[in-house]
Residue frames relative to the residue before (quaternion, step in Angstrom):
aa qw qx qy qz dx dy dz
M 1.0000 0.0000 0.0000 0.0000 0.00 0.00 0.00
E 0.4491 -0.6963 0.4973 0.2573 3.54 -0.94 0.93
L 0.2439 -0.7464 0.6084 0.1152 3.52 -1.08 0.89
R 0.2716 -0.7658 0.5654 0.1420 3.60 -0.91 0.96
C 0.0678 -0.8459 0.5261 -0.0554 3.56 -0.60 1.21
L 0.1958 -0.7203 0.6543 0.1213 3.51 -1.24 0.72
I 0.1650 -0.7769 0.6006 0.0920 3.60 -0.85 0.96
V 0.0904 -0.7820 0.6165 0.0135 3.56 -0.83 1.09
D 0.3260 0.7203 -0.5281 0.3098 3.55 -0.22 1.31
D 0.3737 -0.7536 0.4968 0.2135 3.58 -0.97 0.79
S 0.5933 0.5360 -0.3760 0.4683 3.59 1.27 0.19
R 0.3425 -0.7579 0.5201 0.1945 3.59 -0.37 1.23
R 0.6216 0.5527 -0.3449 0.4349 3.57 1.00 -0.78
F 0.6710 0.4805 -0.2986 0.4793 3.59 0.90 -0.90
V 0.6426 0.5409 -0.3323 0.4291 3.59 0.88 -0.93
E 0.6881 0.4770 -0.2922 0.4621 3.59 0.85 -0.91
A 0.6453 0.5008 -0.3238 0.4774 3.61 0.99 -0.77
A 0.6570 0.5051 -0.3096 0.4663 3.59 0.94 -0.88
R 0.6273 0.5404 -0.3392 0.4465 3.58 0.95 -0.83
R 0.6687 0.4999 -0.3051 0.4581 3.59 0.84 -0.98
L 0.6720 0.5003 -0.2975 0.4577 3.58 0.88 -0.93
L 0.7194 0.4680 -0.2671 0.4383 3.58 0.70 -1.08
E 0.6670 0.5077 -0.3212 0.4406 3.59 0.94 -0.76
L 0.5955 0.5288 -0.3609 0.4852 3.59 1.24 -0.28
Q 0.7377 0.3893 -0.1932 0.5166 3.57 1.28 -0.42
D 0.6120 -0.6107 0.3274 0.3812 3.58 1.09 0.79
V 0.5278 0.5321 -0.4647 0.4716 3.56 1.02 0.85
R 0.1847 -0.8008 0.5639 0.0814 3.57 -0.45 1.23
V 0.2778 -0.7421 0.5896 0.1562 3.56 -0.72 1.10
V 0.1772 -0.8303 0.5250 0.0601 3.56 -0.31 1.32
G 0.8088 -0.0438 0.0277 0.5858 3.56 1.24 -0.29
T 0.1542 -0.7567 0.6256 0.1110 3.52 -1.31 0.39
A 0.0701 -0.7877 0.6119 0.0156 3.54 -1.12 0.73
E 0.3205 -0.7462 0.5537 0.1840 3.55 -1.12 0.71
T 0.7642 0.2683 -0.1513 0.5667 3.59 1.28 -0.29
G 0.6368 -0.5363 0.4008 0.3824 3.52 -1.27 0.38
G 0.6345 0.5438 -0.3299 0.4392 3.57 0.96 -0.82
R 0.6742 0.4729 -0.2878 0.4889 3.55 0.93 -0.90
A 0.6086 0.5523 -0.3522 0.4478 3.61 1.04 -0.70
L 0.6487 0.5125 -0.3175 0.4644 3.59 0.96 -0.83
E 0.6416 0.5223 -0.3184 0.4628 3.59 0.96 -0.85
L 0.7021 0.4677 -0.2701 0.4641 3.57 0.83 -1.00
A 0.6256 0.5379 -0.3457 0.4469 3.60 0.98 -0.76
A 0.6663 0.4935 -0.3008 0.4711 3.59 0.96 -0.85
A 0.7181 0.4576 -0.2545 0.4583 3.59 0.93 -0.88
L 0.7889 0.3686 -0.1606 0.4647 3.58 0.91 -0.95
R 0.1790 -0.8322 0.5000 0.1595 3.58 1.26 -0.47
P 0.0461 0.8312 -0.5506 0.0616 3.61 0.64 1.11
D 0.5653 -0.5904 0.4590 0.3481 3.56 -1.29 0.34
V 0.7933 0.0113 0.0325 0.6079 3.57 1.18 -0.61
A 0.1881 -0.7443 0.6258 0.1377 3.54 -1.25 0.54
L 0.2215 -0.7332 0.6303 0.1273 3.55 -0.95 0.95
V 0.0311 -0.8346 0.5479 -0.0478 3.58 -0.43 1.22
D 0.3939 -0.7116 0.5369 0.2241 3.56 -0.75 1.10
V 0.5342 -0.6423 0.4542 0.3094 3.57 -0.98 0.89
G 0.7874 0.2246 -0.1138 0.5627 3.59 0.99 -0.83
L 0.0071 -0.8081 0.5872 -0.0463 3.56 -0.44 1.24
G 0.7300 -0.3681 0.2310 0.5274 3.58 0.58 1.08
E 0.8344 -0.0812 0.1081 0.5342 3.57 -0.56 -1.19
E 0.6791 0.4967 -0.2777 0.4636 3.60 1.24 -0.38
S 0.3982 -0.6768 0.5635 0.2565 3.51 -1.30 0.43
G 0.4499 -0.6838 0.5086 0.2671 3.56 -0.85 0.95
F 0.5871 0.5712 -0.3667 0.4412 3.59 1.15 -0.56
E 0.6612 0.4866 -0.2999 0.4859 3.59 1.01 -0.80
V 0.6266 0.5180 -0.3360 0.4755 3.59 0.99 -0.77
A 0.6291 0.5328 -0.3313 0.4589 3.60 0.96 -0.83
R 0.6517 0.5185 -0.3141 0.4559 3.58 0.94 -0.86
R 0.7028 0.4768 -0.2626 0.4580 3.57 1.00 -0.84
L 0.6301 0.4972 -0.3351 0.4935 3.61 1.20 -0.40
E 0.0561 -0.8873 0.4577 0.0077 3.53 0.65 1.19
T 0.7587 0.4100 -0.2174 0.4571 3.61 0.99 -0.68
V 0.6994 0.4204 -0.2485 0.5218 3.58 1.29 -0.01
P 0.4432 -0.6523 0.5275 0.3161 3.61 -0.91 0.80
V 0.1771 -0.7952 0.5761 0.0658 3.56 -0.91 0.96
I 0.1090 -0.7228 0.6780 0.0777 3.50 -1.14 0.82
L 0.3121 -0.7472 0.5612 0.1714 3.54 -0.72 1.11
I 0.0999 -0.7847 0.6110 0.0314 3.57 -1.07 0.80
S 0.1182 0.7889 -0.5973 0.0823 3.56 -1.19 0.53
T 0.4579 -0.6215 0.5474 0.3231 3.51 -1.35 0.26
R 0.5213 0.6488 -0.4056 0.3779 3.59 1.28 -0.28
D 0.6195 -0.5551 0.4172 0.3662 3.53 -1.25 0.52
P 0.5103 -0.6699 0.4430 0.3075 3.61 -0.80 0.96
D 0.6116 0.5644 -0.3532 0.4273 3.60 1.08 -0.65
D 0.6377 0.5314 -0.3209 0.4561 3.59 1.14 -0.60
L 0.7619 0.3906 -0.1768 0.4855 3.57 1.16 -0.61
G 0.3667 0.8002 -0.4364 0.1865 3.58 1.27 -0.24
Q 0.7230 0.4276 -0.2577 0.4775 3.60 0.72 -1.02
L 0.6378 0.5241 -0.3297 0.4581 3.58 1.02 -0.74
V 0.6491 0.4983 -0.3132 0.4819 3.58 1.00 -0.82
A 0.6536 0.5244 -0.3140 0.4464 3.59 0.90 -0.92
A 0.7118 0.4410 -0.2546 0.4838 3.60 1.01 -0.75
S 0.5926 0.5966 -0.3605 0.4038 3.60 1.23 -0.24
S 0.5852 -0.5714 0.4465 0.3630 3.53 -1.35 0.06
A 0.4660 0.6960 -0.4335 0.3324 3.61 1.27 -0.02
V 0.4909 -0.6509 0.4942 0.3018 3.56 -1.21 0.57
G 0.8025 -0.1614 0.0976 0.5661 3.58 1.24 -0.24
F 0.3857 -0.6906 0.5708 0.2203 3.50 -1.41 -0.14
L 0.0335 -0.7668 0.6403 0.0291 3.54 -1.15 0.73
P 0.4042 -0.6530 0.5705 0.2909 3.57 -0.93 0.82
K 0.5796 -0.6065 0.4056 0.3630 3.59 -0.96 0.76
A 0.6418 0.5430 -0.3255 0.4328 3.58 1.03 -0.73
R 0.7353 0.3845 -0.2256 0.5104 3.63 1.20 -0.39
L 0.3553 0.7550 -0.4826 0.2663 3.56 1.27 0.22
S 0.2344 0.7457 -0.5990 0.1735 3.56 -0.93 0.96
G 0.6564 -0.5027 0.3893 0.4061 3.53 -1.26 0.35
P 0.6811 0.4809 -0.3081 0.4581 3.62 0.80 -0.91
A 0.6399 0.5182 -0.3358 0.4575 3.62 1.00 -0.73
I 0.6309 0.5172 -0.3284 0.4761 3.60 1.02 -0.78
R 0.6707 0.5008 -0.3011 0.4569 3.58 0.85 -0.95
A 0.6336 0.5353 -0.3339 0.4477 3.59 0.99 -0.79
L 0.6675 0.4856 -0.3062 0.4743 3.60 0.94 -0.82
L 0.6718 0.5034 -0.3001 0.4530 3.58 0.97 -0.81
S 0.7188 0.4335 -0.2594 0.4775 3.58 1.05 -0.65
G 0.5654 0.6064 -0.3828 0.4076 3.60 1.25 -0.18
P 0.7340 -0.3724 0.2992 0.4828 3.56 -1.31 -0.11
G 0.8016 0.2396 -0.1966 0.5112 3.58 -0.86 0.95
G 0.5139 0.6447 -0.4246 0.3742 3.61 1.25 -0.06
G 0.6377 0.5363 -0.3880 0.3939 3.56 -1.28 0.04
R 0.7317 -0.4184 0.3073 0.4417 3.52 -1.30 -0.14
P 0.4923 -0.6582 0.4818 0.3037 3.57 -0.96 0.84
D 0.2966 -0.7323 0.5865 0.1782 3.58 -1.11 0.72
R 0.2979 0.7634 -0.5186 0.2439 3.57 0.41 1.19
């Protein structure tokens, strides 16, 4: 089954590489946003199954963007070491975390199907 995804990241290079990779693995990237405000607009309009949100969005916090994306399951992504972010991710509204280097369709599906995965009940 195809998964519909929104990517929220301020790196165009990463977004394009992620799009190519994910679309080969039955994850359709329905939209991309460089800011939290644009992510909220696209999430409301496109109703993706999941949003991949970079922890660092320039001046914005990916953790805050994740909190504001109330109707979409969020997976936080980053190039930072997962050990540095563990407590912050655990305290966030995200369903999980993926290092950018390990991003894949199967990894996204595994997080969504695990405990706390799926659509938030808020």
